[in-house]
N, C-alpha and C positions, 0 to 999 in steps of 0.2 A: 395520590393525599400530598399538594405541596410543602414546599420547608420553607418557612417564614421565619425572618426576624424582624421583630420590632420595636422600636425603643421612641419613647420621650420623657421630657425634662420632668426632673423631679421637683415633686410637690410634697410642700406643709408636713416635713421628712415627722417635727415633732409638737405640731399645730394639736390642741384636743374640742378645735370644731372643728365639725363634718362641713369635707368637700362638696356640696354641690354635684349631683347626679353619681357619686359613692356609695358602696355601702353595698347591703340588702335591701332590699325592698320590701316591707310588708307582705306577708300571705303569700309570695312566691316563694320557689323553689330558689336560692340564691349557689354561685357557681360554687365551684371546689374547684384550687389552684394547687395541682402536684407538682412539686417544684423535686425536681430531680438532677443527674446530671447527665444521664444519658438516655438514648430510648429505651432501651430493654428495661431500665428501672424502675420505666410509669408503667410497664404493663403489669406485674403484682397491683396496683394499686387501681387503674381501668378495672381491672375482672373483679375487686371489692364490692367495684363502687354498684348502688342498687337500678333498680330501673329508674327512669326518669329523671337520677342528675342528670348537672350543667354543670360539666366537665372543661377544663384549661387546661393543660400541658406545656410546662415552659422546662427546657431543659437544658443544659449547661455550654451541649454541643452536639452537634446531629448523630454522630457516632458510624458505626459502619454503616454498609447494604442490609447485612443479613437484621444488627440491634433495629434497623428504618422500619423492615419486612416483621418484624416483629408487634411494630408500635401500629404500622399498619392495622395488622389481623386484631391485636384486644381496642383497636378504635373501632371499626366492622360489627366483632361480634359485640362489643355494648351499645352499638348504635341499634344491631336486633334486640335489645333486651329493653328502646326507649329509652337511652344515653340520647343526651345533647350536648355535642360540642360547641366551643365559644372559638368557631373559624380555627386556622391551622396551627400547629404546634409551636409556639416561641422557643424560638433555639437564639441565647444568648451570648454574646460575645465574649468568648473564655480568655481572649488576650489583652481584653480591654482594660483589665483593674477594677475596681468597684465596684468586686460582685452584688453586697448588699443593695447598692444600689440601684441598679439593674434588675433586681430581683422587687425592688420598693417599684419603679417604675411600670412594671408587667401587673406588679399585683394592682395600682391605680389604673390602668389597662383593663382586666377581668373583674375588678370589684367584687372579690371573694367573701362567704362567710367562713369556711375549713380552707384550710394549709395543709398538703399533706407532705411531708419529705419525709426524708431516712434519716438515719442512724447519725447526733453529732458526735457520740461518745460512743463508740464502738468499742467491743473489749477485745482482751488480745489474745491472738492466737498460740504465744511462743514467749518466752522469756530468753533475751539479751543477759547470757550466762557471764556477759565478759564485762558489761556497763551496766548489769541488774536493773534492767528497765525494760519491759512491756514491749512485745512484737504484733502491732495489729498488720494482717494483712489484707483486711477490706481498700479498696481503692482510697487515696486522699483525695481527689476530686467527691466524694458524696458526702462525706464531712464536713468540708470546706461547704459545701451546699448547701447542708443541712444546717449547717450553723449559721449561715448567711439566710437562709431561709427565714428563720425564729428573728434573728436581727430584722431584720425589713419585714415582718406580720409585724412585731413588738413596734416600727413605726408608723404599719398602715393602721393599726388602729389605732394609734392615739390621733391620726388624723382625720380619719372617719368619725371618730366617737361610736362605735357599733361593736361588737363583739366579734372575734375572730378567734375559732376554736383550730388547732392545732393539734397533729398527730403526727410522732416521728414512727417509723416504722422500723423495729428493732433489727442491726444487718443478721447475717448468717441464717435468717428464721424458712423455713419450706415455702415456695412461693406459691401454693394452692390454700394456706391458711387464711381468716378471713381477719382485716381490720381490727378487731377487737383482741385476739388472739396474741399480736405480733407489738403492741406495742409498747413500746422504750417507758414512754410514761400515763400510765395508768389514769383514770377516768376516772370523781371516788361513785362509791354504790349510796356514802349515804351524805347528800349532799344538799337536805331539804330536811331542817333542820327546827326545832321551837325553843327558843331563848327562855328569859327566867319572868318573862310578862306575855308568858305564852304566843306572841307572836310566831309565823315561820321565818325564817331567812334559806331563801337557796343560794349557794357559792358553787362557783365551777371557775374550771381553771381556764384561761386564754393565752393569748398571743402575749400581750401586754401584765397579764397578773393575774389576779382574783377577781372577777365580777361579782355583787350581792347584789339580791332579786328580796326587798324586803316587805310584809303583808304590814297592808295596811290597817290601823287603829278597829276599824269595822269592815265588813264584810263587800259594804258596798264602794267600802274607796278599792282603786287600781295598787298595786300592786308597785312600790319607789324601785329604777332601777329600769335596766344594768346599770350599778353603780360601779366603775373600776376602784378599788382597795390599794392602796397606799402600801408600797413595797419594794421588794430587793428584783431584780431581775430575775423571773421565776421561770425552773422549766415546764409545759405543757401538761402539769399532771397534778392532783390533789390528792389530799387524806383528809377528810372533817371526823372529829370525834365527838359529843357531848360529854365532858365531862361531868363528874359527880356534885359540882356546886351548879350543872343547868348552865354554863359557859359553853359555847363553840369552839373550837380546836383547831387553826390550821398547821397543815404542816404541808411539807414540799421541797422540791431541793430551790438552791440557788447556783445564778455560774456567773463569775467576773473576772474580772482579768488583776492578775498578779503582777506586784510590782519587779519583780526578778521575771516575769514570765511566763507563759502556760495561763490556764485556768484554776481558779480554789472553786469547787461543787461543794457544797455542806450541803446539809439535812436543817431547816430554820423551821421555827413555828412561830404563831401568831395567838393572842386570844380575842376573842369576844368579848366581850363583859357585858353590853346593853345594846337590847334590837337596834338597829337601826343607827349606831352609833359609829364614830372610826374602833377600827379592830388594835387594839395592844402592841407595841414595837414589834418587830420580827427581829427572833434573837438563834443565834447556832446553837444549832445541838454537836456541830462537828461532822467529823468524816471515820471510819475508822484506821482509810489508811492516808490520812493527815500529814500526816510527815512525806508523800510522793504525792506532787499533783498526778504525774502520772497516772498511778491507780489510783487516783482518790477519785478524775474524774469517771472511770465508770462503776462508781456503785452504783448499786440498784435504790426505786422507789421508795420510800420509808413504808411502814404499814407499823399501826399500832392501837397500844388501846390501854385502861387504866384499871389495878386493881382494887378489892377491896377497900384498902388503905389510902384511897385517889391516888398510889401512885402511876407515872405513866409512863406504860414502857413500849423504848423504838426500837424496831428489828429492822436491818436493811441488810442487801446482798452485800457480800464485800469482795476485795479484788480476787480470791484467793474461792469465789463461790461457794462458800461456806456464808452462816448467818452473822450477821455483829448486833448484839444489843446490847443497847443503855437506858437506864432509868432516872427520870426525874422526880423530884419527891415534891409533897402539894407546898414547899415553900420555894421550888425554884432550882434543888439545890439537884446537881448531879453529879452523876456514877462514872466511875470510868466504862467503857467500849468492852462487850466481852466478845471475847469471841466463840461460838459454841462448838465450830468443828463440824464434824459427820460428815453424812451425806452431803454430797455439791447438788445445789442448789439450782434454780432459774431465777431471772427475777420473778420473783408471785411468791408473794408472803400475806398470809392474809392476820390477824391475833386476833384475840378474842375471850371473854373472861372466865372463868373458872364459872362453878355453880357455888363453892366450896371459895372463896375468894380470890384464885390466884389467877394465873396466866396460861393459856393455850395461844401456840403458834403452832401455824399451819403450813409448810412454802410445797410445792410446787418443785420434782425432781428435776433436775437437768437433763440427766443421760434417761432416762425412762418414764416410764406411764405409770408414775407413783410419782408420792406423798410421804415427807418425813414432817412428824407429829413431835413438837416440844411444850416441855407442862414446867411450870415451873408451881409450890404450893404459897410459899408465904419468901420473905428476905430472906431470913435464915437457911434456906433450903437451897444448891442446885438446881439446875435444870438438866431435865431426863430427855434424852431420844426416843425416841419410836420410832423404826425400819419399816413394821412390819402392818402400818393401818391396812385398812382395804380403801384406799381413797385413790381413785386412778383419775385426777381431773383431764378434762379439755382444755389446753392452754388458753387465758384470760379470762376462764372462771368462777376458781376460790373465791370466797365472798364471806365473814361472818354472819351469821344468822341473827337473825334480832333477839331470838332466845337465849343465854348466857348459856358457853357450855356447847354450842353446834358450831357447825363449818356447812354450808353447803356449797355445789360444785354440779358441774355439767361430767356424765362421767364420758370419757374416751371411748370408750370403744361405740357411745351408740347417739352421744346430746343428752341422755335423759335429766334433766331438774334431778339435781338428790341429795340427800341429809345425812350427815356422818355429825356423831358424838364421839369422844373418847371413853372407852371400853367396849364399846357396840364392837359385834363381830361383823359384821357388814350393813353399809348404806339403806337409805330406803329411797325407793325411787319414786318421784311424782310428778312422772309426768314428763310432758313440755319440750319433747326435742327438738321445738321448730325455734328459728334463731339460735342467737350465738351469745355469748355477754355472761358479765354475772345476776346474780338474786337481788335484791332487796326487798325487806317487807319493815313490817308490823305488825307486832304481839300484843294480845290483851286486845283486840277491838272485837267492839260491841254487836253482832251478827242476830239480830233478833232474839236478844237474853245472852246468846252464848259468847265464850271467849272464844275467838279464834285470833288465827293467825294470818294476816294477809303478805302475800309475796306480788312483785313487782319482779318481769324480766321484757327482756328484748324480744319480740318473733320475729318472723318470716320480713325480710324487710326494713325492720326497723321499728314494726310497728309493737306500744306499750302494749306486754299481755299481762293481766291480773288475777290473781287466783288467789285460792284461800282453802285452810283443814281447821279443825278445832285445838285451840292451844294442846300441846303436850301429843299431838295425835296425829304427825303426821304418816300410820301408817292408814290412817283410814281414806286415804287419796287426796287429790286436789283436782276439784275442775276449774281449767282453764278460758280466760275470753280475753277475743282483745275489744282494745281498746276506741280502735279504726285510727289511731292518730300515732303517724312512725313520730322516731326522736333520734335525734343528732345523737344521745346521751343516755344512758340507760339508767331506766326510769326511776325515783324515788317514791319514796312516800315516810308518813309523820306522822300524829297527831295534833289537830289544830287545839284552840282553846279549846272546847266545847267533847273534849273529845273522839274527833270524826275523821276519819283516815281522810288526808290529801294526798293525791297521786302530783306527781309532776316533771314533767317533759318537759324537751326544748325543744320546737317544729323546727323543721327544712327553710322556715325563712331565719332562724332564728330567737322569735318569741317565745318569752316561757309559758306555759300552760298547764294550768294546775287545776284537778276536779275534785270535788267532793264528797263524800260517801254520804245518803240520802238514809238517816237514820228512818226506820221503820219493820215495819210485818212481811216485808216482800223482800226480805233476805240482802245480801250484798251488790247496792244500787248507788251509780255516782250522780254527781250531774252532769251535764255538758262542761266540754272543756271551757275553763276561760280564759280566753290570751290576754296573757298581759302585755 
């Protein structure tokens, strides 16, 4: 495998007009660009690519001989699994400057649908006691490449006019973990949502911001989109909530330059009031470590839920690796940040409403195969911590269940899908040990006149898998069935205006796919995938 260096003149950095010959082609698996500092950094990404992926590797430099041999071995193994490589690796000139521009040139050469890179804001390993600043031992080049890759991917998406999905691999994770288990900015599980008029909208994070698809006024009409929503420069993750008033609430992290130097990372949110219309303005919720930008940049991705009074509760993993919480009243009034303390947590939280009107939050532990549960009954009571819950989640699998007061996850020792609720002595296993990632779904689906919970998850090779059980009876077991279509994102489920379950995925060509439940006497059946 020869080493290659390629450069071309930069094109259309900010144009929203698609360029000829760039971007993914409908119906074909589009390339993934792996953008890293050195050859060894590309190895975990290559190993986690499914069979059939079209891969292009972009490195800041060629590294040493041992690094390059490791890259060659990973490429050989991936080819044996059916992956295809777009020529030889691209090696950028590290000394020439303008790294963002050089990556942008290369993305135009590759035409990727996905960009996978490193952690732009790795967490600290120690504290400089004299300067009272965090010390990060991760090589500086990795963060620099990741930040440039994010900027280049944003400009590339604006130039070609099609979505580019970005994944940032968290620094310091085990090399063998799948991509879904170590992403710095998670994808939402509830990204398909009905508006107040009953029409569905799909929201997903991309390099240039949140994109939206909107269901037509009739079933015969095609969905409109993907449409890039106006907003700040967001990191490539998203939390989507349906509020008590029926509006969609979008929550993410913005990252912007500070006049004084450094970067400001803040939790931001916006509300979709009318289906298909522009979203409301993005407003800042702040950062629990906002007094120091060096600490604030490490903040975890927000989780959120509403309580019975319509109060929005937001949670983030803070600089100290505990959890900070903030509330927003229905009138938009913010409380201060509250540090919950307690067990040190990983950057994986899920929040969900309690059946009695309160709020639950479950976080995966940082230093053990365990989780911690926090609960608050109402505004007058404080947060209560429980470190002894029987929840041992595989990384990247925690998700709020569609039923109030429940959480789903994959058991760390077996990868089996499980459900647990506060107070239960043990979780209930639901089978489905294949695949990775979180579990979505809806409750109250009509299946032959019975109220049922329908679940969706990623299976082997990213294929969407669908299952069901009677409402409130997960102990009866779940029968899982593959849908036949791989998805780049966790599959999502919602009800349409006629009460039918709709499953949504994004194919390897980047196009939205939807399947609707067929009501009738034959059980849980869906239409064929409708490609939008």
